[in-house]
Structures are given as C-alpha cells and as structure tokens.
N, C-alpha and C positions, 0 to 999 in steps of 0.2 A: 391278421384277424379282420374280417369284414362283417360288420353288423348293419343290416338294412332295416329301415323303418317301414313297417307295413301300413299302407294307406288304402282304404277302399274307395275307389272313385268310379264314376261312370265314364269309362274311356274305351277307345277302340284300338289303342296300341300301347306298347310299353316303351317309355322313354329310355329306360336302361339299354334296351337292345337296338332301338331304331334311331335315337337321336345322336348317339355318340359311337356305338360299337361297330356300326357299319354293316357287317354281314351276319350278325347274329339273328336268330329267329325269336320273335316275341313269344313270351309265355303268358298265357291267360288262365285264370281260374274263374269259371263261370258258375254262378249259383243257379239252381233249378228254377227259381222264381223270376229272376230278372237277368237281363243281359248286362252283367256287371263284371268288371275285371278288377283284380287286385294288383295294384302297381307297387313294385318293390323299388323304392328310391335308392339310387346308388350312393355310395359313400363319397365324401369330398375327394378322397384320393382316387377313387375310380373315375370320377369326372375328368381329372387331370390326366390319368393314365390313358383313357380312351381318346382324349383330345391329342395327346402326344403321339399315340399310335396312328392317328389319322393324319399326322403331319401338318397340323395348323398351329403349332406352338413355337415356331422358329424365332419369333421376335419377342416372345413373352419375357425372356430374361432381361431385356432392355426396358420393358414396361412395368416390371414388378420391383418395388422397393419396400422391403420390410423394415419398418421403423417403429420407434417407441410411440405409444399413444397414452394419453392421460385418461384411461378407462374410468377410473373412479369418479372423475369429475363429470361424467356423462350421465344422462338419463338412462334407465334400463333399456329402452328400445334402441337408442343411439348406440349404446355400448354393445348390445347384442349384434347390431348390424356391423359395427367396426370389428368386432371379434370374428365374425364370419368372413369378412374380407381378409383379415390377417391370416386366419387359418387356411383360407384358399391360397393365398400367396405362399405361405410356408409349405403347404402340401406340394406346390409346384417346385419350389426351390429345392426341397428335399429330394423330390423325384428327379430333378434335372441336375443335381449336384455332382454327378459322376457315377462311377461304378459302385457296386454293392459294398466295397471295402472303404468307401469314402464317407466319413461321418458328417452329419450336419455341423456347422460351426457352432461354437459356444454362443455367439450372438443370436443365431437363429433359435437355439434352444431357449435362451432367455426370453426372446420375444414370444415364443409359443407359451412358455410358462406364464408370462405376464398376462397374455390374452386369456388363457384358460382359467387362471385363478381369479380373474375379475368377474367370472360368472358365478351363479349360484350352483354349486356342485355337491354331489354326495361326498361324504367323508372319505370313503374308500378311493374315489377318483382323485381327490385332493392328495391323499397319501401316495398314490401311484405317481402323480406328477412330481411331487417332492422327491420321491425315490429316484425317478429318472434324472432329475436335475443333479442330485447328489452323486449318482453313479457316473454321470458325465464328468463332473468336476474332479472326481477321484480317479478317473480313467478305468473304471470297472466295466463300462458299457461303451463299445466302440463299433465302428463300421456298420455292417449289415444289421447286427443285433440292435443297435441304437436306432437305425432307420425303421426297422420293423416295429420297435417299441413305440416310436413316435406315431407311426401309422395306426397302430392299435389304439392308442390313447385318443387320437383325434376321431377315430371311427366309433369309439365307445361312448364318448361324452355327449354328443348331440342327441342320440336316441334316448339316453337316460334323462336328459333335461326334458325332452318332449313327452316323457311318460310321467313327469312330476304331477302330483295332485294339485299343486298351486297353478291356476290358469295363467297367471302372469309369467311364471317360470316356464311353462309350456310354450307360451307365445315367444319367449326369449329363444328357446330351442328352434322353433320354426323359423324365426328371423335369422338366426345364425346360419341355418342351412340355406335359406333363400339367398342371403348375401354371398355365401360361398359359391353356390351354383352360378348365380348371375354375374359374379365377378369373372368367372371362367367364360361365360357366354359373351360378356362384353369384350374380353381380350380376344376371344375367337373371332368376333365380328370385326374388331379393329384389324386383326391379322388378315383374314380372308377378304375384307373390304379393300385391302391394299393390293390384292392380286389383280393382274390385268385380265386373266381368264381363269377364274377358279373352276374347278371341276364340278360336275353336277352332284357328285357325292358330297363334296365339301359344302355346297349350297344347301343341300337337303338336311345337313346336320343341324340347321337352325330351326327345324320343325319342333319347337318346344311347347306346342299348344297346351298339352295336358298339364305341364308344370306351371306355365303362366296362369292358366285358368285356376289351378289349385291355390296358388299363393295369393292371387287377387281375391278369390272367394274367402280364404281364411283371414287375410289381413283387413278386409273391409266388412266382413259379416260375423266372423267367429271370434276374432281377437278382442281382448278387453279394451275399454276406452283408452286406457293408458297407451296402448299400442296403436289403435285405430286413429287416434287424434294427434299422434306424434309427427312432427314435421319431417323427420328423416323417413318415416314409414310412408307418409303421404307422397313425398317426392319419388320414392321407390315405386309405389303403386302407380303413380302417374306415368312413369316410364314403362311399366309393364302393360298398362292399358294402350300405350302408343304402339307397342310392338305386337300386341295381341293379334291384330288382323294379319300380320306377316307370318308369325310363327304357327298360326293355324292353317296356313295354306297347304294344299295337297302336294304330294311328292312331285317334283319336277317344275313347280310353279315359282319357287323363291328365286329372285334375281340378285345380281351383284348390287344393284341399287337398293334392294330390300335390306341386304346385310349392312350396307352403309347406314341406312336409316336406324337399324337396331343399335349400332354403335353410338349414333348421335342421341338416341332416346335414352340410353342408359348412362351417358357420359356424366350427368349431374351427380349420380349416385356413386360412380366408380372411377372418376378421373383422378 
C-alpha cells in the first residue's frame, strides 16, 4: 500500500519523478488562476526503492545501524526526528534483507514497534502495530506478507499524523518525514561522494530544491514555537540552508564536490 501526502507548492518539477526515479515523467496539475503544481511526496519506502534502483545504495548496509533509543526521554521534536531516522533505516534494511520470502528479523520488528508507538498515534494504528508484533511472535505472519505489512504501516502512519488537528502533532509528522527523507539523502551523498567519477545521472539526483525549500519554510515559519526553537530542529534547518544553493542548481550543474558538501552539511544531524 502506498499513501502519498498531497502538498500544494509553487514548483516547476516533481521530486518524485525527477529526483530519484530517473527516467519518469513529471506529472503536474495546474490551476487556471496560477502556475501552481501539486507535489505528491513519495513514501519513505519509495525513497529507498528508487535510490536502490539507481544503484547508489551499495555501502548503506555498512552505514546503517538500527539500535534502541530512549524515545520517551526526548522532547517531542527530538523524538520525531529520531523516529524518522529510525524508520528510514528500517525501511532500507527491510528492502535490502533478501528475497521476498525473507522476513525482517524480530529485532528489526521490535525497533520499528518501539519507534512507532513512541509517537502520538490514532488508536486503530496502535492496534495494527500490536497485531503485527503479535503475529510475528506467534509465526502467523512471515516472509513477503510480513514485509508488505511493515511497508503499509510505515506508509500509513506519517500521513495520518500530518492530518491531525493538533498543530504540534502535525509538526511531528512533518519532522518524521523530513528526517526519513534526508537520512536517505545524506547516505546517498556519502556514497556518491566516494565515487571517483559518478555519472551525470547520479549527480543530478541531488536536485532536491523543492523539498529543501518546503521543509525550511515549514520548520522556520509554520511550525509551532516548540519545534521552531528546538535545538535538533535548528541544527537540521542550518544544514538544509547550507545545501540549498546546491540542490537548487539546474540539471547538469551539480558536481562531485557539491555532493561531498551535502554530506558534510548534513553530518551533524545524521552521523
């Protein structure tokens, strides 16, 4: 199951199709009054699948370590950011764990469970998470069915948080998504930055201008003071501002040196 969060932005290209998918064609929906496009953000799992298909995830298995975190001891902004990073890591580990008959390990399921239940979630989603955990432990859910169920849960949860009536919970959902996206961008920059001669297609995959602009705008202008003034959020935004001139470059302009700069700028948030 894939659920995409619809955002209306003043943009000239679709991140989903141009930043990661490679040869897909952008889809625009223009209103009669304004040159305005509707951007459908990809799910966390799509980010990783597209990166894997583009062949830039070869070293990620060595860079990703899914470990326990004391979520409840964190402020809501910090917790949201750490949950996003964890979900991003888990999405890749599940995707890269083998063929469709290979189930995620119990340890990975437990880490996903711990991360998800630390968020403010609707009762039905909490029940689904508990059911998944129970079915794993009793052996009722295995292989591809389990992998698909994990995909569905991760894809469902963030959009539901972002639609919450509580602005603080909505900000939490935005930050979970931002952390998940940019953990992938950071890993991609570290990987491509290590190549002696990356291809032009690989370099152009870092044209994340619309996403960077959106998250900077939300986290500095629209987010609640609880999020705007949080140290974790400020450090993240500082990194986004550093890479903004790079990711807004035109096709064919991003260099190997630029990609290395992206990795350095995001290192504080994702090392």
